[in-house]
N, C-alpha and C positions, 0 to 999 in steps of 0.2 A: 198547528198546521203541519209541521214537519213530521210528526208521528203518523198522521193519517196518510200522507203520501207514501211513506215507506211500507205501510201495511197493505197498500193496494198494488204494489209492484208485481206481485205474482198473478194478478187477475188477467192481465193482457196475455201473457204467454199460455196460461191455462186455457183461456177462451180460444185462442188460435189453435192450440193442440186439439181441443175438443171439436172444433169445426173441421179440421183436417181429417181427424179420425172418422168423423161422421160422413164426410165426402167419400173417403175410401170405402167405408161400409156400403154406402149407397151404390157405388159402382161394382164392388166385388160380389155382393150377395146375389143380385139378379144373374150375373154371369155364372156364378157357382151353381145356382139352381137350374139354369137352362142347360148346363153342361151334363146333366144326368142322362140316363138312358132315354132315348126317344120312344114315343108311344108306338110309332111304326116299327121300330126295332123290337119292342116287346111283343107285338103281334107276330112278327117273324119268329122270335124265339119260342113263342107258344106253339106255332106250327111245327117247329123243329122238335119240340118235346113230344107232340102228338105223333109225328112221323117216327121218332125213335121208339116210342111205346108200341106203335104198330109193328115195327120190325122185330122187336123183342117178343111180342105176342105171337107173330107168325113163326119164329124160330122155335119157340117153346111148344107150339101146337102142331108142328110139322107142315106148315103151309109155306113151302119154299120152292115148289115148282110152278111153272106157268099156269097149268089148269086150275090149281087151287088158289092162286092169287086173286081170283075173281070174287072172293068172299067179302061180304060186308061185315065189319066189326061194329058192335054196339058200344055205346058209352060205358055200359055196365061191364062188358068184357075187358075194355081197355083201362078202366079205373085202377086196377091193382098195379099197372105198369107206369102210372103217372104220379108225379108229386102230389101230395094231398091238396095243395093250393089250387090245383086244376080241377078237382072234383068236389070241393066244398061248395055249399050254397046251392042255389036253384039252377044256375046256368053252367054248363060244361065249358071248361077251358079258361075260366077266370077272365071274362071279358074286360078289356081296358076301356073301350069306347062304346060298349054295348054291342060289339060285333058278335056274330053267331059263328061258331066253329062246326064245320062238317067233317066227319072222319072219312067218309067215302070208302071205297073198296081198297083192299091191300095193294093193288097195282095202280092206284090213283092217288095223287097227293091230297093231303088234307087241305081244306079251304077255310078262310075267314071271310065272311060277308059283312061289310060295313052297314050298320043300321042307321047311321047319320053321317052328314058331311064331315070330312076330316081335313084339317089344314095343319101342316107342321113343316117348318124348315123349307119353305118355298114349294112344298109338295101339297097339292090340293086334290083330294079324291072325293067324288060325290057319293051320296048314299046309294047302296046297291052294288058298289064295287066289290069284286071278288079278288082276294089275294091268295096266292098259292105258291108253294116253293117250286122252283124250277131247278132240278138237279140233273146234270148230265155228267158223264165221266170227265169232261174237260172244264166244266164250270159249275158254279153254285150261286144262285141268286133267287129272285122272286119274279113271278109272273103276275101282272095286274090286269084284270079284265074289267073295263069300265062298263057301265050300264048300256052304253050305245053299241057295245060289242067290240070296240077297238081294244087292242091288246098291246101292252108294252112289257118288255122283259128287262129287269135291272140285274146286271151281273157285276158284282164288286163295285157298285156305285155308278156304273155307266148304264144309262137308260137308252133303250132303242125301241122304236115301234116294230111290231111284228105283223106281217101280212101272210095270210094262209092261202 
């Protein structure tokens, strides 16, 4: 009997250590996964990539004065100025949530139109919402136009409604 009791002494500490490690993993892994880049942030980054490519295209093709900024650029013209990941596949812009990217004219910001409802981090946007960059000399943020026509502008994380 004495031999059996001595051989099982390690079982309790090992079991407790395994349980504690398991609990730590259960708490840490979901937090680590959710701390990655947000899908909304990725849409904004895609819009920034498109805007940067538009600016580069305009400079290289001499479209820098106001009358020429009214030109519409096609996806084919813009493709060489974007990273390959934005032009591979069937859909332009590498959609994250099935959104549609619209390049628009040189003097207008690119847009992403949501094709399905989107909820993330307390932000809920319905299908049909338009997201575009809002850049002015004093601020940098995004403009969100909801399907009902209401507009909000978020600048550095502060969201405020806009009335025209």
